C-alpha angles and dihedrals in degrees: 000000000000091000090050093052090049091049094050090046092051090046091053093045090048091051092049090049092048091049092049091049092049091048092050092046093050094048090046092057092046091053090052092050093045093053091051090053110036098208097288113139134171149137124263115206115218094241134015121251114252112235126202115235114272140169125209132153125265125219090267093056095255124131113260126196144141091299090066090055096047116117094008138091101249115196108195123198120186115209142110136253095241091056106126101205126349096053100050091041092051092046090050090053090049090048090054091046090051091048090053090052091048090051090062094038092251101117098085096089095040128087127183112214124193111199117194120228090191104059092159091069103021101081123187090258092050091049092050093051092044099051093040088056088065100035135337089228096057117105125222120205131196136166140141119321089251093052093049093046092050092048092047091049091050091062097035098254117145133202135157137203126218104235090217092055128214134240092238102033139351094200109095101182142353136179090246089233 
């Protein structure tokens, strides 16, 4: 009976030690993988979308077209400065993402571009103030309604205006892209 009790005790202690070792080993491997990839995740499409040439105006009043996007990762977000929630939240997420890239010296080939879908109200000055609030490196783009609609359609982004308009916002829906 005494031998059996010692055997069961050793078996339990051995199981606890093996479990502790496996737990330590697993967490050690996860820490190594996490440090190699600092929490940046995404989805890479198999081939880039082909964009037709365009020219709009950036928040500094300069012409902006495909040439300014060449050789860089350009993350476009369509929204408007009077947007009460989705736009500032998304731009805050993009700001944090950009800061993570900068922390690992990977932000040099990335540009965050905010494209207004409300060019009638989002003036160049408003766009400049708005994008600078989130990050001085962000780019704000504006143009005519037709230019913005064509650019949005080219990358499968949708938005619509209520023809009656609203005091707070004339944009009724967007894909949040």
